[in-house]
C-alpha positions as CSV (number, residue, x, y, z in Angstrom):
1,X,44.8,-2.7,-155.4
2,X,43.0,-4.4,-152.7
3,X,43.1,-1.1,-150.8
4,X,41.7,0.8,-153.8
5,X,38.8,-1.6,-154.1
6,X,38.1,-1.4,-150.5
7,X,38.3,2.4,-150.5
8,X,36.0,2.5,-153.6
9,X,33.6,0.1,-151.9
10,X,33.7,2.1,-148.8
11,X,33.0,5.3,-150.7
12,X,30.0,3.6,-152.4
13,X,28.7,2.4,-149.1
14,X,29.1,5.9,-147.6
15,X,27.4,7.4,-150.6
16,X,24.5,5.0,-150.2
17,X,24.3,5.7,-146.5
18,X,24.4,9.4,-147.2
19,X,21.4,9.2,-149.5
20,X,19.6,7.0,-147.0
21,X,20.4,9.4,-144.2
22,X,19.2,12.3,-146.4
23,X,16.0,10.4,-147.0
24,X,15.5,9.8,-143.3
25,X,16.3,13.4,-142.6
26,X,13.7,14.5,-145.1
27,X,11.1,12.1,-143.6
28,X,11.9,13.5,-140.2
29,X,11.4,17.1,-141.5
30,X,8.1,16.2,-143.1
31,X,7.0,14.5,-139.9
32,X,8.2,17.4,-137.8
33,X,6.2,19.8,-140.0
34,X,3.1,17.6,-139.7
35,X,3.6,17.3,-135.9
36,X,3.8,21.1,-135.7
37,X,0.6,21.4,-137.7
38,X,-1.2,18.9,-135.4
39,X,0.2,20.7,-132.3
40,X,-1.2,24.0,-133.6
41,X,-4.6,22.5,-134.3
42,X,-4.7,20.9,-130.9
43,X,-3.6,24.1,-129.2
44,X,-6.4,25.9,-131.0
45,X,-8.9,23.3,-130.0
46,X,-7.7,23.3,-126.4
47,X,-8.0,27.1,-126.3
48,X,-11.5,26.8,-127.6
49,X,-12.4,24.2,-125.0
50,X,-10.8,26.3,-122.3
51,X,-12.9,29.3,-123.4
52,X,-16.0,27.2,-123.4
53,X,-15.2,25.8,-119.9
54,X,-14.7,29.4,-118.6
55,X,-18.0,30.4,-120.2
56,X,-19.7,27.5,-118.5
57,X,-18.0,28.3,-115.2
58,X,-19.3,31.9,-115.4
59,X,-22.8,30.6,-116.2
60,X,-22.6,28.2,-113.2
61,X,-21.5,31.1,-111.0
62,X,-24.5,33.2,-112.2
63,X,-26.9,30.3,-111.6
64,X,-25.5,29.7,-108.2
65,X,-25.8,33.4,-107.3
66,X,-29.4,33.5,-108.7
67,X,-30.4,30.4,-106.7
68,X,-28.8,31.8,-103.6
69,X,-30.7,35.1,-104.0
70,X,-34.0,33.1,-104.6
71,X,-33.4,31.0,-101.6
72,X,-32.7,34.0,-99.5
73,X,-35.9,35.7,-100.9
74,X,-38.0,32.6,-100.2
75,X,-36.6,32.3,-96.7
76,X,-37.3,36.0,-96.0
77,X,-40.8,35.6,-97.3
78,X,-41.5,32.5,-95.2
79,X,-40.0,34.1,-92.1
80,X,-42.3,37.1,-92.7
81,X,-45.3,34.9,-93.1
82,X,-44.4,32.9,-90.0
83,X,-44.0,36.1,-88.0
84,X,-47.4,37.3,-89.3
85,X,-49.1,34.0,-88.4
86,X,-47.5,34.1,-85.0
87,X,-48.7,37.7,-84.4
88,X,-52.2,36.8,-85.5
89,X,-52.3,33.7,-83.3
90,X,-51.0,35.7,-80.3
91,X,-53.7,38.3,-80.9
92,X,-56.4,35.6,-81.1
93,X,-55.1,33.9,-78.0
94,X,-55.0,37.2,-76.1
95,X,-58.5,38.0,-77.3
96,X,-59.9,34.6,-76.2
97,X,-58.0,34.8,-72.9
98,X,-59.5,38.3,-72.3
99,X,-63.0,37.1,-73.2
100,X,-62.7,34.0,-71.1
101,X,-61.3,36.0,-68.2
102,X,-64.3,38.3,-68.4
103,X,-66.8,35.4,-68.6
104,X,-65.1,33.6,-65.7
105,X,-65.4,36.8,-63.7
106,X,-69.1,37.1,-64.6
107,X,-69.6,33.4,-63.5
108,X,-67.7,34.1,-60.3
109,X,-69.9,37.1,-59.6
110,X,-73.1,35.2,-60.4
111,X,-72.0,32.3,-58.1
112,X,-71.2,34.8,-55.3
113,X,-74.6,36.4,-55.7
114,X,-76.3,33.1,-55.8
115,X,-74.5,31.9,-52.7
116,X,-75.5,35.0,-50.8
117,X,-79.1,34.6,-51.9
118,X,-79.1,30.9,-50.9
119,X,-77.6,31.7,-47.5
120,X,-80.3,34.4,-46.9
121,X,-83.0,31.9,-47.6
122,X,-81.4,29.1,-45.6
123,X,-83.3,27.8,-42.7
124,X,-82.1,29.2,-39.4
125,X,-79.9,27.0,-37.4
126,X,-81.5,25.2,-34.6
127,X,-80.2,25.8,-31.1
128,X,-78.7,22.8,-29.4
129,X,-80.4,22.1,-26.2
130,X,-78.3,21.1,-23.2
131,X,-79.4,18.3,-21.0
132,X,-80.1,19.3,-17.5
133,X,-79.1,16.8,-15.0
């Protein structure tokens, strides 16, 4: 009879374990279902964040392109202004140089005329007398 009690006890323990294992299995199933739900929500949120990041990336690309175009436009505009100022300064310098060259030529001609006039009115040179010995 000892064997029967032992077998009955073993069966009772196995039945208790079976119910406990079944309860653990049900808990795991519930947790698995909850984890799947959380995973789906997180996947949705991650996809939303990815879409927002892509949108921001596209906006940054457009801003970068617009800024590049504006910088190129400003650079072109400044280069044109610099070229215009350079042309104007070169024209003014050429004009001043031409005017001064003309005035210098006039002064040279006046000095030449004045020198010739002064030389005409200059006292005649005295002859050097030689000593007679």
